[in-house]
C-alpha positions in Angstrom: 150.5 146.2 3.5 151.9 142.8 4.1 155.7 142.3 3.8 156.7 142.7 0.5 159.7 141.9 -1.6 161.7 144.0 -3.7 165.2 144.4 -5.1 167.4 147.2 -6.2 169.5 147.6 -9.0 172.5 146.6 -7.0 171.7 143.0 -7.2 172.7 143.4 -11.5 175.8 145.2 -10.2 174.7 148.9 -10.7 176.4 151.3 -8.5 176.9 154.7 -11.6 174.4 156.0 -13.6 176.5 154.8 -16.1 179.2 152.5 -17.3 180.4 150.0 -19.4 180.7 147.3 -17.4 176.6 147.7 -15.9 173.8 145.7 -17.2 171.8 148.1 -19.0 168.5 149.7 -17.4 165.9 147.3 -19.5 167.4 144.4 -19.4 167.6 144.9 -15.7 163.6 145.9 -15.6 162.9 142.5 -17.3 165.0 139.9 -14.9 164.1 142.0 -12.0 160.4 141.0 -12.8 161.7 137.6 -14.6 163.5 136.3 -11.1 159.8 137.2 -8.6 160.5 140.6 -7.7 157.6 143.1 -6.9 159.5 145.9 -6.0 162.5 147.9 -7.1 164.6 151.0 -5.9 165.9 153.3 -8.3 169.5 152.9 -7.5 172.2 155.6 -8.2 170.1 158.4 -9.3 170.0 158.1 -13.4 170.4 154.8 -14.0 166.9 154.5 -15.2 164.2 156.2 -16.7 163.8 159.1 -14.6 160.3 161.1 -15.9 157.7 159.7 -14.3 156.0 159.0 -17.6 158.4 157.1 -18.8 159.8 155.1 -15.8 155.4 154.2 -15.1 155.4 152.9 -18.1 158.0 150.4 -18.4 157.3 149.3 -15.0 153.9 149.1 -15.1 154.7 147.1 -18.4 156.3 144.1 -16.0 154.2 144.8 -12.9 156.6 146.5 -11.1 156.5 149.0 -8.2 159.0 151.6 -7.0 159.9 151.7 -3.9 162.5 153.9 -3.2 165.6 156.3 -4.3 169.1 156.7 -3.1 171.3 159.7 -2.1 174.8 159.9 -1.4 177.7 161.9 -0.3 179.8 163.2 2.1 178.4 163.9 5.1 181.7 165.9 7.2 181.5 168.1 3.8 178.7 171.0 3.5 179.0 171.2 -0.1 178.4 167.5 -0.5 175.6 167.8 1.2 174.3 171.1 -0.5 173.8 168.6 -4.1 172.8 165.6 -2.1 169.9 167.6 -0.8 169.4 169.2 -5.1 168.9 165.6 -5.8 167.2 164.5 -3.0 164.6 167.7 -4.1 165.0 165.5 -8.1 164.0 162.1 -6.5 161.2 163.7 -5.1 159.9 165.0 -7.8 160.0 161.6 -9.5 157.8 159.3 -6.5 155.1 161.7 -5.8 154.5 160.1 -9.1 154.3 156.5 -7.7 152.0 155.9 -4.5 154.2 152.7 -2.7 157.8 154.9 -3.1 158.7 156.9 0.4 161.8 156.3 0.9 165.0 157.7 0.3 168.1 155.8 1.1 171.2 158.2 2.7 174.2 156.3 1.9 177.1 157.6 3.4 180.8 157.5 1.8 183.5 154.9 2.7 186.6 156.2 4.5 188.5 153.2 2.0 189.3 153.7 -1.5 186.4 151.6 -3.1 189.7 150.5 -6.1 192.5 150.1 -3.7 191.4 149.4 -0.2 193.8 152.1 1.1 192.3 154.7 3.9 190.9 158.1 2.0 189.6 159.4 5.4 190.1 159.0 9.2 187.7 156.1 10.1 188.1 158.0 13.8 185.7 161.3 14.2 187.1 163.4 16.5 183.9 165.0 18.8 183.1 168.3 16.9 183.2 165.8 13.7 181.0 163.9 14.7 178.3 166.2 15.7 178.7 168.0 11.8 178.4 163.9 10.8 174.8 163.6 12.9 173.8 167.2 11.9 174.0 166.9 8.4 172.6 163.3 8.2 169.7 164.8 10.3 169.7 167.8 7.2 168.9 165.2 4.4 166.2 163.3 6.4 165.0 166.9 7.3 165.2 167.8 3.4 163.2 164.5 2.4 161.0 165.1 5.3 159.9 168.3 3.2 157.9 166.0 0.8 156.6 163.7 3.1 159.4 161.1 2.5 161.9 159.5 5.1 165.0 159.9 4.2 166.7 156.5 6.3 169.9 156.3 7.0 172.5 153.5 5.6 175.2 151.9 7.6 177.5 150.9 5.4 180.7 148.4 5.3 184.2 150.9 6.2 182.3 153.9 7.0 181.9 155.8 10.0 178.6 154.6 10.8 178.7 150.5 10.9 179.1 148.5 14.1 175.8 148.5 16.6 177.6 151.0 18.9 178.3 153.6 16.1 174.8 153.4 14.5 173.1 153.6 18.1 175.4 156.5 18.8 173.6 158.2 15.9 169.9 157.2 16.7 171.1 158.9 20.2 172.3 161.8 18.4 169.7 162.6 15.4 165.8 161.8 14.9 167.1 159.7 11.8 165.4 156.6 10.6 167.9 153.6 9.5 167.1 151.6 6.2 168.7 148.8 8.2 171.2 146.7 5.9 171.6 143.0 7.4 174.4 141.9 5.0 176.0 145.4 6.0 174.8 144.6 9.4 176.9 141.5 10.0 180.0 143.0 8.2 180.2 145.1 10.9 180.1 143.2 13.5 176.3 143.1 14.5 173.8 140.5 15.2 170.6 141.4 13.0 167.8 139.6 14.3 168.2 141.0 18.4 169.4 144.4 16.6 165.8 144.6 14.9 164.1 143.7 17.3 165.6 146.5 19.8 165.1 149.1 17.3 162.3 148.3 15.5 160.7 151.6 16.1 163.8 153.0 14.3 163.5 151.4 11.4 161.0 151.5 8.6 162.9 150.1 5.6 165.4 146.8 5.4 167.8 146.0 2.7 168.0 142.1 2.4 171.5 141.0 2.1 173.7 138.0 3.3 177.4 137.9 4.1 180.0 135.1 3.6 182.1 135.4 7.2 184.4 133.0 5.8 185.4 135.3 2.7 185.9 138.3 5.5 188.0 136.5 7.3 190.0 136.0 4.1 189.7 139.9 3.1 190.8 140.5 6.6 193.7 139.0 6.6 194.6 139.4 2.9 193.4 143.1 3.7 191.4 143.1 0.5 189.8 146.3 -0.5 185.8 146.4 -0.6 185.3 146.2 -4.1 188.1 142.9 -4.3 185.6 141.0 -1.8 182.7 141.6 -4.1 184.1 139.6 -6.6 185.4 136.6 -4.3 181.7 136.8 -3.5 181.3 138.4 0.4 178.4 139.7 -0.6 175.9 136.3 -1.4 172.1 136.0 -1.9 170.2 135.7 1.0 170.3 131.7 2.2 173.2 131.6 1.1 176.0 132.8 3.9 176.1 133.6 8.1 172.0 134.9 8.7 169.2 133.1 9.7 166.5 134.8 7.4 163.5 132.5 8.6 164.4 133.9 12.1 165.2 137.2 11.0 161.0 137.2 9.0 160.1 135.8 12.1 161.3 139.1 14.4 159.9 141.1 11.7 156.1 139.3 12.5 156.8 140.5 15.7 157.1 143.7 15.5 154.4 144.4 13.4 156.6 145.1 10.3 154.8 146.1 7.3 156.2 146.9 4.4 159.4 146.7 1.5 162.5 144.6 2.5 164.4 145.2 -0.9 167.4 142.4 -1.6 170.6 144.0 -2.4 173.6 142.2 -3.3 176.6 144.1 -4.3 178.0 142.8 -7.3 179.5 145.3 -9.7 182.0 144.8 -11.4 180.0 141.9 -12.9 181.9 139.5 -14.7 179.2 138.6 -17.3 175.4 140.0 -18.0 174.2 136.6 -17.5 175.0 136.3 -14.1 172.9 137.9 -11.7 169.3 137.0 -13.0 170.3 133.4 -11.8 171.2 134.4 -8.5 168.6 136.6 -8.0 166.0 133.7 -8.5 168.4 131.9 -5.9 167.5 134.7 -3.0 164.2 135.1 -3.8 163.5 131.2 -3.5 165.2 131.1 -0.8 163.8 134.6 0.9 160.1 132.2 0.0 161.3 129.3 1.9 161.9 131.0 5.3 158.8 132.8 4.9 158.6 136.1 2.5 155.9 135.3 -0.3 
């Protein structure tokens, strides 16, 4: 399997199963195909149809492949992880009907309030909390593994695992694999090309995202929430921010990466439903120029 390029509904401003400010799911699928992508992620469980016959029909009509599902929760809360595991069971029941869908992305909680940016959880974990966090990440990944799927942990903005040091600590303390997100990695102060090369054996699945570090500097100075920064275009289409995607592609080839790279650009809330498609097209063209055919 060569390197293939897909896209996630996040790139259409989809953060929730349902929301009036989100692009309708059928329009989203139409535009994913029009923008030139071959595969998709489910995004929030319940946004796209979640019965196999209906979803398979919709994807076949657009020549799209399902690549992965996504589940989020609080790894410091056992009850939250209980719910995550139930959702993983449901997602796995759907993914088994799609041969390319081998991943469930595990999203951690943000310690800042999405709306205000205020601290909602202690950013620093005690040793006991870190141990619990790792155990619950492992538990969620093991739940996916019951179905022959890879539960890939996604380091995230304003989460307890976002810097290179934190990611490497998680890798050392679990056997969990990563959904490596280039944009979140840069946001957290990391360098994605060298980090990927160092940890390629733990990175079976990739999100392609770019980050505008000038907007990040303004965000830090003015203490914006992440949601506010998204409206100011902190996360941009591949090729518009700080990442050298040609160098990243070369690193993938060097390490023998075979599989999906999925564009995921935070856009919620979109100012207009007409906004995402041209951005997705530009990102796809920029990736072609960088080597991603």
